[in-house]
C-alpha positions in Angstrom: -9.5 28.1 7.4 -7.1 28.9 4.3 -5.3 26.3 2.5 -1.8 24.8 3.8 -0.4 23.6 1.1 -0.4 24.3 -2.6 2.6 22.3 -3.9 1.1 19.7 -6.0 2.9 16.6 -4.4 3.9 13.7 -6.7 5.1 10.0 -6.7 8.2 10.0 -4.9 7.9 13.3 -2.6 8.6 13.6 0.9 5.9 15.3 3.1 5.6 16.3 6.4 2.1 15.8 8.3 0.6 18.9 9.3 -2.8 18.1 10.6 -4.0 14.7 12.0 -2.9 12.7 15.1 0.1 12.1 12.7 1.2 15.4 13.1 4.9 16.4 12.5 5.5 12.5 10.7 7.3 12.5 7.3 6.0 10.4 4.4 6.4 9.4 1.0 4.0 10.0 -1.4 3.5 6.6 -3.1 0.4 7.7 -5.2 -2.0 10.3 -6.3 -5.5 9.4 -5.8 -6.9 12.6 -7.4 -6.8 16.5 -7.1 -7.1 16.2 -2.9 -5.7 13.2 -2.0 -2.6 11.0 -2.2 -1.4 7.7 -0.8 1.5 7.7 1.9 3.9 5.4 3.7 6.8 6.1 6.0 7.5 2.0 6.1 7.0 1.8 9.4 3.5 2.4 11.1 2.3 3.0 7.6 4.0 0.1 5.0 3.5 0.3 1.5 0.8 -2.8 1.6 -1.2 -0.7 3.9 -0.3 3.2 2.9 -2.7 6.2 4.4 -4.9 8.3 2.2 -4.0 11.9 3.3 -5.4 15.3 2.1 -2.9 17.2 -0.1 -3.5 20.2 1.9 -2.6 18.7 5.0 1.0 17.8 3.8 3.9 19.9 3.1 6.4 19.3 0.6 9.9 18.4 2.0 11.8 17.7 -1.1 12.1 15.4 -4.2 13.1 11.6 -4.1 14.1 8.9 -5.9 13.3 6.0 -3.6 12.1 2.5 -4.5 8.8 2.0 -3.1 9.5 -0.9 -0.5 9.5 -0.5 3.4 13.0 -0.6 3.8 13.6 1.6 1.4 11.1 4.5 2.4 12.4 4.2 6.3 16.1 4.8 5.2 15.2 7.9 3.3 13.0 9.0 6.1 15.7 8.4 8.7 18.1 10.0 6.4 16.1 13.2 6.4 15.3 13.4 10.3 19.0 13.2 10.9 19.9 15.7 8.6 17.4 17.8 10.1 18.7 17.6 13.6 22.2 18.5 12.3 20.4 22.0 10.8 
């Protein structure tokens, strides 16, 4: 299997999961662990105080955000993106 994503994800980026039981779920990157892994949160199933460790190659960049790293702000940002995606 080849690389799924070559984009360098940084803190604050919104990304969609490409693999795993959470496939299709939007997340905000809240920390970079190393070259292969990041920590992501969605403010709902994965709150900021219990983020999910995810491989970068299993995420696809959606957009840059200026969101604060708290559950309410992350939930709002993800909800806005989901609503915008439905309009497209």
